[in-house]
C-alpha positions in Angstrom: -17.7 15.1 23.3 -18.3 18.7 21.8 -17.2 20.3 18.3 -18.1 23.4 19.8 -14.2 24.4 20.6 -11.5 26.3 18.9 -10.9 24.7 15.6 -7.5 22.4 16.4 -4.8 22.9 14.1 -3.6 19.3 12.7 -0.9 17.9 10.3 -1.3 14.4 9.5 1.0 11.9 7.5 0.8 8.9 5.8 4.2 6.8 5.2 5.2 7.2 1.8 4.8 4.3 -0.6 8.2 3.6 -2.2 8.3 4.5 -6.3 9.3 1.4 -7.6 5.8 -0.7 -7.5 2.1 -0.6 -8.1 -0.1 0.6 -4.7 -1.8 -2.8 -3.7 -4.3 -3.7 -0.9 -2.0 -3.8 2.0 -0.6 -0.4 1.2 -4.3 1.0 0.9 -5.1 -0.3 5.0 -2.8 3.1 6.1 -4.2 5.6 3.4 -7.8 4.5 4.1 -7.5 4.7 7.7 -5.5 7.8 7.7 -8.1 9.2 5.2 -11.1 8.6 7.4 -9.6 9.8 10.4 -8.8 13.3 8.4 -12.0 13.5 7.2 -13.6 13.2 10.4 -11.3 15.5 11.8 -12.4 18.2 9.0 -16.3 16.9 9.5 -15.8 18.0 13.3 -14.6 21.5 11.9 -10.8 21.1 12.7 -8.0 22.7 10.3 -6.6 19.0 9.6 -4.0 19.0 6.6 -3.1 15.7 5.0 0.2 15.4 2.6 2.0 12.7 1.5 4.8 11.9 -1.3 6.5 9.2 -3.2 9.3 7.6 -1.8 11.5 7.5 -4.5 15.3 7.1 -4.0 17.7 4.4 -3.4 19.7 1.4 -5.3 16.3 -0.5 -5.7 14.9 2.6 -8.3 18.1 2.8 -10.2 18.1 -0.8 -10.7 14.1 -0.9 -11.9 14.7 1.9 -14.3 17.6 0.3 -15.7 15.5 -2.9 -16.2 12.9 -1.0 -17.7 15.7 1.1 -20.1 14.5 4.3 -18.6 16.0 6.5 -16.4 15.4 7.1 -12.5 13.9 10.1 -13.3 11.7 8.7 -15.6 10.3 6.0 -13.7 9.5 8.2 -10.8 7.3 10.6 -12.8 5.6 7.0 -14.2 5.0 5.6 -10.9 3.7 9.2 -9.1 0.9 9.5 -11.7 0.0 5.6 -11.4 -0.1 6.2 -7.4 -1.7 9.6 -7.5 -4.5 8.0 -9.6 -4.9 5.4 -7.4 -5.2 7.3 -4.3 -7.7 9.4 -6.4 -9.7 6.5 -7.2 -10.0 5.2 -3.7 -11.4 8.6 -2.7 -8.3 9.2 -0.7 -8.4 12.7 -0.6 -4.4 14.5 0.1 -4.2 17.9 0.6 -0.6 17.4 -1.5 0.8 14.4 -2.9 4.6 15.0 -3.6 7.9 13.4 -3.7 11.4 12.8 -2.3 13.3 14.0 -5.3 12.1 17.7 -4.7 14.2 20.3 -3.8 12.0 21.2 -0.8 13.3 17.6 0.0 17.1 18.4 -0.8 16.5 21.6 0.7 15.5 20.2 4.3 17.3 17.1 4.4 20.7 19.2 3.9 19.6 21.6 6.9 19.1 18.5 9.0 22.2 17.4 8.3 24.4 20.2 8.7 22.5 21.1 12.4 23.4 17.9 13.4 26.9 17.6 11.7 27.3 21.2 13.2 26.1 20.1 16.5 28.4 17.2 16.6 26.6 14.1 16.0 27.5 13.0 13.3 31.2 10.7 13.3 32.6 9.4 10.4 34.7 5.6 9.9 35.9 3.5 7.7 33.3 0.3 6.6 34.5 -2.7 4.8 31.5 -3.9 2.5 30.9 -6.2 -0.6 32.2 -5.0 -3.5 30.8 -5.9 -7.3 33.7 -5.5 -10.0 31.6 -5.3 -12.6 29.0 -2.8 -11.3 31.5 -0.7 -9.7 29.5 -0.6 -7.1 28.8 -1.4 -2.8 26.3 -4.2 -2.5 23.8 -4.4 0.2 23.2 -7.3 1.8 19.7 -7.8 -0.5 21.9 -8.2 -3.6 24.4 -10.7 -2.5 23.2 -14.6 -2.8 25.2 -18.1 -2.3 25.0 -20.9 0.1 24.4 -20.6 3.4 27.6 -21.0 5.2 25.8 -23.3 8.2 23.3 -25.3 6.3 24.7 -25.1 2.6 21.2 -24.2 1.6 21.5 -22.7 -1.9 20.5 -19.0 -3.2 20.1 -17.4 0.5 20.2 -13.8 0.7 23.7 -12.1 2.4 22.3 -11.7 5.9 19.9 -14.6 6.9 19.3 -17.9 6.0 15.6 -18.7 5.5 15.9 -22.4 5.7 18.0 -22.4 8.8 17.7 -19.3 10.6 21.6 -18.8 10.1 23.4 -14.7 10.5 25.9 -14.0 8.7 27.6 -11.6 6.7 27.4 -11.3 3.0 31.1 -12.7 2.4 30.5 -15.4 4.6 28.4 -16.8 2.2 29.6 -20.0 0.0 30.2 -19.0 -3.6 28.4 -15.5 -3.2 27.0 -13.6 -6.8 25.8 -10.6 -7.2 22.4 -10.9 -8.1 23.0 -7.5 -10.2 26.1 -9.0 -12.3 26.7 -12.2 -11.6 30.1 -11.3 -10.3 31.8 -12.9 -7.6 31.6 -9.8 -4.7 34.9 -8.5 -3.6 36.1 -6.6 -0.3 36.4 -2.9 -0.3 36.3 -0.1 2.1 34.6 3.3 2.0 34.4 6.2 4.5 30.9 6.5 5.8 29.3 8.9 7.6 27.2 7.8 11.1 24.2 9.8 13.1 25.1 9.1 16.9 22.0 8.1 17.6 22.9 7.1 21.1 23.2 10.5 22.3 20.0 10.6 22.1 18.8 7.5 24.4 17.3 9.5 27.9 15.0 12.1 25.7 14.0 8.8 23.5 13.3 7.0 26.4 10.9 9.7 27.9 9.4 10.7 24.3 8.1 7.0 23.9 6.9 6.8 27.3 5.0 10.3 27.3 1.6 9.0 25.6 3.3 9.4 22.0 3.1 5.8 21.0 0.7 2.9 21.4 1.6 0.8 24.8 2.4 -2.3 22.5 4.7 -0.3 20.5 6.3 1.9 23.6 7.1 -2.0 24.8 8.8 -2.6 21.8 10.6 0.4 21.3 11.9 0.2 24.8 13.7 -3.4 23.9 16.1 -1.3 21.5 16.4 1.4 24.2 17.0 -0.9 27.2 20.1 -2.2 25.5 23.1 0.0 24.0 22.0 2.0 20.8 24.1 2.0 17.7 25.1 4.6 15.7 23.3 4.6 12.3 25.0 4.8 8.7 23.2 7.7 7.3 25.4 7.2 3.9 26.2 5.7 0.8 28.3 5.6 -2.1 28.2 6.5 -5.6 26.2 5.1 -7.8 23.0 5.9 -5.8 20.0 7.7 -7.0 19.5 10.3 -4.1 21.0 13.6 -2.9 24.7 14.2 -2.2 25.6 14.8 1.4 26.7 18.7 1.3 31.0 18.7 1.7 31.2 15.4 1.0 31.5 14.7 -3.0 30.8 11.1 -3.6 28.7 10.5 -0.8 24.6 10.4 -0.9 22.1 10.5 2.2 20.4 7.1 2.6 16.9 6.6 1.5 15.6 6.1 5.0 17.3 9.6 6.1 15.7 11.7 3.7 12.2 9.5 3.2 10.5 10.7 6.6 12.0 14.7 5.6 9.8 14.1 2.8 6.7 14.9 4.9 8.3 17.9 5.9 9.1 18.8 2.2 5.5 17.9 1.0 3.9 20.7 3.7 6.4 23.2 2.3 5.3 23.2 -1.1 1.8 23.1 -0.1 2.8 26.1 1.9 3.9 27.9 -1.3 0.2 26.8 -2.4 -1.8 28.2 0.6 -0.3 31.0 2.3 -2.9 30.6 5.3 -0.5 27.7 6.2 2.8 28.8 8.1 5.7 26.2 8.0 7.1 26.8 11.4 4.1 26.5 12.9 3.8 23.4 12.0 7.5 21.8 12.6 9.2 23.9 15.2 8.6 23.8 18.8 6.3 26.0 21.2 3.3 25.7 18.8 -0.5 24.5 19.5 0.0 22.4 16.4 -0.7 18.7 16.7 1.4 16.4 14.2 0.6 12.8 13.4 2.0 10.0 11.6 0.1 6.8 10.2 2.5 4.0 9.9 3.0 0.1 9.2 4.4 -1.6 12.0 7.3 -3.1 9.7 9.3 0.8 10.1 8.3 1.7 13.5 12.2 1.9 14.2 12.9 4.3 11.6 9.8 6.8 12.9 10.2 6.0 16.4 14.2 6.4 17.1 16.0 7.8 13.9 12.9 10.3 13.1 12.1 12.0 16.5 16.0 12.1 17.1 16.7 13.8 14.1 14.4 16.1 14.7 15.2 17.0 18.0 19.3 17.1 17.3 18.2 19.8 14.3 15.7 22.0 16.4 12.5 20.9 14.8 9.7 19.7 17.1 8.7 16.1 18.0 5.3 14.0 16.2 2.5 14.5 18.4 1.9 10.8 18.0 3.2 8.2 15.9 0.0 5.4 14.9 0.9 1.9 13.9 -0.9 -0.7 12.2 -0.6 -3.9 11.4 -0.6 -6.0 8.0 -3.2 -7.5 5.8 -4.0 -10.9 5.5 -6.1 -12.2 3.0 -8.3 -14.9 3.9 -6.3 -15.6 6.5 -2.7 -16.0 4.8 0.0 -13.8 3.8 -1.3 -12.2 0.5 -0.1 -14.7 -2.9 0.7 -13.9 -6.2 -0.3 -17.8 -6.7 -3.9 -17.8 -5.1 -4.5 -14.9 -6.2 -4.8 -12.7 -3.0 -1.9 -10.3 -3.9 -4.2 -7.8 -5.4 -3.5 -4.3 -6.7 -5.6 -1.3 -6.5 -6.4 -0.8 -9.9 -7.3 -4.5 -10.2 -9.6 -4.2 -7.2 -10.9 -1.4 -9.0 -11.6 -2.7 -12.2 -13.6 -5.1 -10.5 -15.4 -3.5 -7.1 -16.6 -0.8 -5.8 -13.9 1.3 -3.8 -16.3 1.9 -1.1 -17.0 -1.6 -0.3 -13.2 -1.8 0.5 -13.1 1.5 2.7 -16.2 0.3 4.7 -14.6 -3.5 5.5 -11.6 -2.0 6.6 -13.1 0.5 9.1 -15.4 -2.1 10.1 -12.3 -4.1 11.5 -9.8 -1.5 12.1 -8.8 -0.8 15.8 -6.6 1.6 17.2 -4.0 -1.7 17.8 -1.5 -3.1 16.0 -3.4 -6.4 15.0 -3.5 -7.7 11.7 -6.3 -7.1 9.3 -7.7 -10.1 7.3 -9.3 -9.5 4.2 -12.0 -12.5 4.4 -13.3 -12.0 1.3 -16.6 -13.9 2.1 -17.2 -12.2 4.9 -16.3 -8.7 2.9 -19.1 -10.1 0.5 -21.2 -10.5 3.3 -20.8 -7.6 5.3 -20.7 -5.2 2.7 -24.4 -6.5 1.3 -26.4 -6.7 4.7 -24.5 -3.4 6.2 -24.9 -1.0 3.4 -27.4 -2.7 0.7 -29.8 -4.6 3.8 -29.5 -1.5 6.7 -28.7 1.2 5.4 -29.6 2.5 2.1 -32.4 0.0 2.8 -34.4 2.4 4.6 -34.0 5.3 2.3 -35.1 2.8 -0.7 -38.2 1.0 1.5 -39.3 4.9 2.1 -38.4 7.7 -0.3 -41.2 6.3 -2.7 -44.2 6.9 -0.3 -42.7 10.7 0.2 -42.6 11.3 -3.8 -46.1 9.5 -4.5 -47.8 10.5 -1.7 -46.8 13.8 -0.8 -45.0 15.2 -4.1 -41.4 14.3 -1.8 -41.9 16.8 0.7 -41.3 15.5 4.3 -43.5 15.9 7.1 -43.5 18.9 9.5 -43.2 16.8 12.7 -41.0 14.2 13.8 -43.3 11.0 14.0 -41.2 9.1 16.9 -39.4 11.8 18.7 -37.7 9.1 21.3 -36.6 7.3 18.4 -34.8 10.6 17.2 -33.7 11.4 20.4 -31.6 8.2 20.2 -29.9 8.8 16.7 -29.0 12.4 17.9 -27.5 11.5 20.9 -25.3 9.3 19.7 -23.1 12.1 17.6 -20.7 12.4 20.5 -19.9 8.9 21.2 -19.1 7.9 17.6 -17.3 11.3 18.0 -15.1 10.2 20.2 -14.3 6.6 18.7 -13.5 8.5 15.4 -11.2 10.7 17.4 -9.4 7.5 19.2 -9.3 5.2 15.8 -11.7 3.2 17.3 -13.3 3.1 14.1 -14.6 -0.7 14.3 -16.8 0.3 17.3 -17.6 3.6 15.4 -19.0 1.2 13.1 -21.2 -1.3 15.7 -22.6 1.5 16.8 -23.8 3.2 13.6 -25.2 -0.5 12.5 -26.9 -0.6 15.9 -28.9 2.7 14.7 -29.5 1.2 11.7 -31.0 -2.0 13.2 -33.1 0.5 15.1 -34.6 2.5 12.3 -35.2 -0.5 10.3 -37.0 -2.1 13.2 -39.0 0.7 13.4 -40.1 0.6 9.5 -41.0 -2.9 9.5 -42.8 -2.7 12.6 -44.9 0.4 11.2 -45.3 -1.3 7.7 -46.2 1.9 6.0 -46.6 -0.7 2.6 -49.6 -1.9 4.4 -50.7 1.7 5.8 -50.3 3.2 2.6 -53.4 0.8 1.1 -55.9 2.8 3.4 -56.7 6.6 2.0 -57.2 7.8 5.3 -53.6 6.7 6.6 -51.5 8.6 3.9 -50.3 11.2 5.7 -49.2 8.8 8.5 -47.5 7.0 6.2 -45.6 10.2 4.8 -45.1 11.5 8.6 -43.6 7.4 8.9 -41.3 7.5 6.2 -40.2 10.9 7.0 -38.9 9.9 10.0 -36.8 6.9 8.6 -35.2 9.0 5.9 -34.2 11.8 8.6 -32.7 8.4 10.6 -30.9 7.2 7.2 -29.4 11.0 6.8 -28.2 11.0 10.3 -26.8 7.6 9.7 -24.9 8.7 6.1 -23.5 12.1 8.2 -21.6 9.2 10.8 -20.7 7.1 7.8 -19.5 9.9 5.8 -15.6 9.7 6.7 -16.2 6.3 5.4 -17.9 6.7 2.4 -17.6 10.5 0.8 -19.0 9.3 -2.3 -22.3 7.8 -1.1 -22.2 10.2 1.1 -22.5 12.7 -1.6 -24.7 11.1 -3.4 -27.1 10.8 -0.3 -27.1 14.6 -0.2 -28.2 14.8 -3.7 -31.1 12.7 -2.7 -31.6 14.6 0.6 -31.5 18.0 -1.4 -28.8 19.4 0.8 -25.5 20.9 0.0 -23.4 18.4 2.1 -23.9 15.8 4.9 -21.7 17.6 7.7 -21.0 16.6 11.3 -22.3 19.9 12.6 -25.5 18.6 10.9 -25.6 15.8 13.3 -28.8 15.7 15.3 -31.0 18.5 13.1 -34.2 16.9 11.3 -35.0 17.6 8.2 -38.9 19.2 8.6 -41.2 19.7 5.7 -38.2 19.6 3.5 -38.4 18.6 -0.3 -36.6 15.6 -1.4 -35.4 14.9 -5.0 -36.3 11.5 -6.5 -34.2 8.4 -5.1 -31.9 6.8 -7.4 -29.8 3.7 -6.3 -26.5 4.3 -4.0 -25.1 1.6 -4.1 -25.1 -2.3 -6.0 -24.5 -5.7 -3.8 -21.3 -7.2 -3.9 -21.2 -9.9 -6.9 -19.4 -13.1 -5.6 -18.3 -13.5 -9.9 -16.5 -9.9 -9.7 -14.4 -11.1 -6.6 -13.5 -14.3 -8.3 -12.5 -12.3 -11.4 -10.6 -10.5 -9.3 -8.8 -13.2 -7.7 -8.4 -14.6 -11.3 -6.9 -11.4 -12.7 -4.6 -11.0 -9.6 -2.7 -14.4 -10.3 0.3 -15.2 -11.7 -0.1 -15.2 -15.1 -3.5 -14.0 -15.2 -4.8 -17.4 -14.7 -7.0 -18.6 -11.6 -5.4 -18.7 -8.8 -3.2 -21.8 -8.3 -4.4 -24.6 -6.3 -2.2 -25.0 -2.7 1.0 -27.5 -2.9 1.7 -26.8 -6.9 5.4 -28.0 -7.4 7.5 -27.6 -10.6 6.0 -31.3 -11.9 2.8 -29.5 -12.8 4.9 -27.0 -14.8 6.3 -30.0 -16.9 2.6 -31.2 -17.0 1.9 -27.7 -18.4 4.8 -27.4 -20.9 3.4 -30.6 -22.5 0.1 -29.4 -23.5 1.0 -26.6 -25.3 2.1 -29.0 -28.2 4.1 -27.9 -31.0 3.5 -24.3 -30.0 5.8 -24.7 -26.8 8.3 -22.1 -27.1 7.8 -20.6 -30.4 7.8 -17.0 -28.7 11.0 -17.8 -27.9 12.6 -18.9 -31.3 14.5 -15.9 -31.7 16.9 -17.0 -28.9 17.0 -20.6 -30.1 14.7 -22.6 -32.2 11.5 -23.9 -32.0 11.2 -27.3 -30.0 8.8 -30.0 -31.3 7.2 -31.8 -28.8 8.6 -35.4 -29.3 11.8 -33.7 -28.3 10.7 -32.7 -24.7 11.8 -35.7 -23.7 15.5 -35.2 -24.8 15.5 -31.5 -23.0 16.4 -31.0 -19.5 14.2 -28.4 -17.9 14.9 -26.5 -14.9 13.1 -23.6 -12.8 15.1 -20.3 -13.4 14.7 -17.1 -11.1 14.6 -14.1 -13.4 17.3 -12.1 -11.7 16.7 -8.7 -14.1 15.3 -8.3 -17.5 15.8 -5.5 -19.8 14.9 -4.0 -23.1 17.3 -4.8 -25.9 18.6 -2.3 -28.1 18.3 -2.7 -32.1 15.8 -5.7 -31.7 11.8 -5.6 -31.5 11.0 -8.3 -30.2 13.9 -9.4 -27.6 13.9 -8.8 -24.0 17.4 -9.5 -22.2 16.9 -11.8 -19.3 19.5 -12.6 -16.7 18.6 -16.3 -14.7 19.5 -17.5 -11.3 19.4 -21.7 -12.2 20.5 -22.8 -9.1 23.7 -25.1 -8.8 23.8 -24.4 -12.6 25.0 -20.8 -11.5 23.7 -17.9 -13.8 22.3 -17.8 -17.5 21.8 -15.0 -19.7 19.4 -15.9 -22.3 17.3 -13.6 -25.2 13.9 -14.1 -25.5 11.5 -12.7 -28.1 8.4 -12.0 -25.7 8.7 -8.0 -25.9 5.6 -7.2 -27.7 3.4 -8.8 -24.4 5.9 -8.4 -21.2 7.6 -5.4 -19.7 10.7 -6.0 -18.0 9.6 -5.3 -14.7 6.7 -8.1 -14.9 9.4 -10.6 -15.0 11.9 -9.6 -12.2 11.5 -12.3 -9.5 9.0 -14.7 -11.2 10.7 -18.4 -11.8 10.2 -19.6 -15.5 11.1 -22.8 -17.0 14.3 -22.7 -18.9 15.5 -25.5 -21.2 18.9 -25.6 -19.7 20.8 -28.1 -21.9 21.0 -26.5 -25.1 24.1 -25.2 -26.9 24.9 -21.3 -26.4 24.0 -19.2 -29.4 26.1 -16.2 -30.2 23.8 -13.5 -31.6 24.6 -10.2 -32.4 23.4 -8.9 -29.2 25.6 -11.6 -27.2 25.2 -14.9 -26.4 22.2 -16.6 -25.3 22.9 -19.5 -23.0 19.0 -21.2 -22.9 15.7 -20.8 -23.9 12.8 -20.2 -21.5 9.4 -21.7 -22.4 6.4 -19.6 -24.0 3.9 -20.1 -26.5 1.3 -18.2 -28.6 1.8 -15.6 -31.0 3.4 -12.3 -31.5 0.2 -10.7 -30.3 -0.5 -13.1 -27.1 2.6 -14.9 -26.2 2.1 -16.4 -22.3 5.4 -17.6 -21.0 5.2 -20.4 -19.0 5.9 -19.6 -15.1 6.6 -22.4 -12.7 5.3 -22.2 -9.5 6.4 -19.3 -6.9 7.6 -22.1 -4.3 9.7 -23.9 -6.7 13.4 -23.9 -6.1 16.1 -22.0 -8.8 17.8 -24.6 -10.6 15.1 -27.7 -9.9 14.7 -30.2 -12.3 11.4 -30.5 -13.7 10.8 -34.2 -14.5 
């Protein structure tokens, strides 16, 4: 494959991260994969543009903002800055990182809707749904819990039972409750708007088998296409954080309608900044531009059924391809807060070099949909072996000889032309592997070359030759050859390790390490003094990262921890136990522990208490005991969003206490003073309402 062709015009996107939480290592797989491919294309000489945005609409955004006592706009603005900083620090180089809560996104969502409506692809009909009479809003299934109608298991969501696998409607639950207010939902009808997806069945059958999808993904999609497609509900009722549907007051676009439109909006916003980019050339049919989406396998149906059908129906072009990747596991298991393996991007960055992760992911990524396991022992050994022991080792062993024996001037001729030829001839094959997203195969080939270079240096042993004054020019020639090999390796690795490549270019006294320079040796060229390019991975840093990632910032919990261990931990707190909650019901002294009833409680929602500097208001699910409201004096050390979804230990048999802010129905256990409060969390596996004895 040669890079001597007319530059391709390529637009690339990654899935939009949702604006209600931080970026974690599972998310980063996709953005690192995309960034490597984009950087490779740019190095090949193609015009490759990479855009993304925060996905900012929906009920979950509203609920989180309410829990924090801020507006949805304030929430998404803050999260946008956090996401962008994480991406920047992981060297993810977007041409534009935007937001779906933007004028451009509203314009294109409305434009697509009107086109579909005017062409007869929108229908309306009445839909009966669960309604929260206290919150005055319709409830998605995820916001309703109760007992399974089949097996009677408690605390099950409104669509399926995690215990017996039964599926049902939310109002079929026994004792259904809104997780937002605790109220019993009622039935209410509302007019909804639907996209006539079945009208695009044949187009989708043709497109999904055109090479635009991986074979395994196309096979999965055919399972939907070979059965009858259903119309897609694209509307939600007020109150809803999003865009109102044109000519339909009180009706809003479902978040998944305007989320992929965010790709168009982000690019349109970039076109305003870069006049050389033309929106229609990339989004209207009839142009030779290319459009690629990188996504995870959990959102395949939205990107390979709904999205191409929307685009086709509204007169826009369909993607050239949608490329799907698998999930990330850590040490062979699902990411887990209790084990400390649910690792946020920021937590990783506080302990480890981002290019370690970029390299490890690249070394394991293929063009398939298989899950990728981040085995932390393998991660440590591979980075240390490959980057430190193989690649950088070449330069660190040889640079000093060129500096000391020839004032940093490299030899004028290649010492081993046949070795150099093998390095240069690998260029097209490695380029083809990057193109096909077969990064692991590219890394294997690059490391094979690194092994050859190290073998060359080891066999000729310039450190021994340097002892003989008559051999010094030969030493310079050998080391110059090795440094040329190092430079070639870094050109090949630059899409994966952009910062290390930049620092290598400074040592090599080159402006940059670009693909066009591959195969061109540095002869009679002056080097700058060598300085360290990468440090070994320290296992202690990995341990510290896991400890910082575990629940309550403690070391990872042992497997199989039960709620009983929470009782033991509570006793260990002695008289300090629950001091932080004294505002909500007094201090429990240690001898009184035998008299109280401790229960596991799940935090449904948490919010600031207006007029109280120390208090948070917690809505708790206590299983068979129902829901409780508790005021807790932990505000100085916990933000509301840190608690939602966590399991806490509740003193369940305290008399309700009337406070000026409302009724407090118990007390959660915590210890410490105002500057260092530690809530006592139960095991994530514990059931809400379970007695701790």
